[in-house]
N, C-alpha and C positions, 0 to 999 in steps of 0.2 A: 699294965694299964692299956686300955684299948686305943686304937687309932682314933684321931679326931677327924671329923668331917670338915672339909673346906666349903665355905659358902661360895658357890660358883659365880654368882653375880658380883660379889665383892672381889673375887680373884680376877675377874676380867677388867675391873675398874681400878684396882690398886696394884702397885708394884712395891717390892722391898729393895732398897738400895744395898750395896755391898756393906755399908756401915750399919745397916739395920733400920734406917728410917723408912717410913711408909710415905709414898708419894702418890699423887693423883693428878689427872689432867683437869684443867679448868672447864667450866660449863660454857654455854652459849656458843658452841662450835657446830651445831647441827645444820643450820640453814640460815639464809639471809646474810651470809658473810660477804657477798659480792658488793653490798652497799657500804661496807666499812672501808676505811683507809687502810693501806698496807701496813702502816705502823700499828694500827689497832688490831689488825688480824694477827700480827706477829706476837702480840701479848698472849694469845691463846695457845701458842705452840709449846710452851714450856711446862714441865712437870713441876708441881709445887708440893711442899711438905704438908701433911695433914695437921690439923690442930692438935695440940697436946691433950686437949679435953676429950677428943674422940679417939685417941690412939689406943687406949686400953680396950675399948669396945671393938675396934677394927682388928686388933691383934687376935681376938677370939674368933673372928670370922675367917681369917687366913692364918691358921696356926703354923703352917710350914712355910709361909711366905711364897712369893712368886717373883721370878727375876725376869 
């Protein structure tokens, strides 16, 4: 079977954990963060797990995962 191509935009945005979950960063991090409270800014620093509804589609985009 031939090698599968990785979707490079998805690979830059998604990571695979050691247990195989796909995680992503939250949005709203680009600009205008200086107006937010430190507690609100801290909410954007964590990686969160992708929705189970999207997982099958995203696994096709990053077949070999990225760590």
